N, C-alpha and C positions, 0 to 999 in steps of 0.2 A: 318486325325488325327480328334481326340476328345477331349476335356478338362471334364470331370467329378468333378467337385464339392461336397463334402459330408462333412458333418458335423464330427469330429474329434471326439466330446462327445457322442452323442447321431446315428451315423452312416447313419442319413436321407439324401437323392441326396437333393442339393439344387440347383443342376442346371446342363446344359450340355450345352456347345459351342461346335457348328461342324466348324471345320477350316481346311484347307487345309494346309495354311502356315501361321505358326504365331510365333514367338521368345516370348522367356522369356520377352522380354524390353513392347513388346506389352501387356504381360498380366500385367506388375509390377513385376515380379517375380527376377527380375535384383537386387530388392532393399535386396532380403534374404539373410542370411548369409547361409555359405556353413553349418553348422550344422541345420539352419530352412530348408535348402531345402533336406535332406537327411530326418527329420520329416516328413515336410507336402507335398512331390511331390514323388510320384512314376509313374513307366511308366509299360505297357504292351509290350506282343512281334510285337502286330501291330502298335505299336506307340502311344498310346493313352497315357494321360499325367492323372493322379489322382492328386486333389488337396485337402487337408485337411483342411478345415476352421470352423468356426462354424456359425448355424443356428440361425435364430434370437429368437425361444424360449430359446437356449442355454445362446445366448447374455443374454438373459433376466432373465434368472436364475443366472447367476455370475453377473449379475448388481443387482441384490435384494442379493444376498448372497457373498460377495466377496471371506469368506473365504474357500467356492469350488476352487479359482484360485490353492489355494495348493495341490489340489488333484488331482489324475492323471487321475481319473474318477467318475462323480457326478452321472451316469445313470447308474441304474441295472438292 
């Protein structure tokens, strides 16, 4: 199983973990609410996990432009 991390704003691939057996507790995903799990996690037919996160560039953009938090997407 692999865990793929990508930015929820610009879709850039942030990273990938190749893991054979890992639990949500190991990744800290057990701290997400059910709504957050539905929004940020997905799985494919091979059992790979896809995690929506935020890249450094988008984080910095949000830090400098706090009004962007109200937008669903600020990258066109």
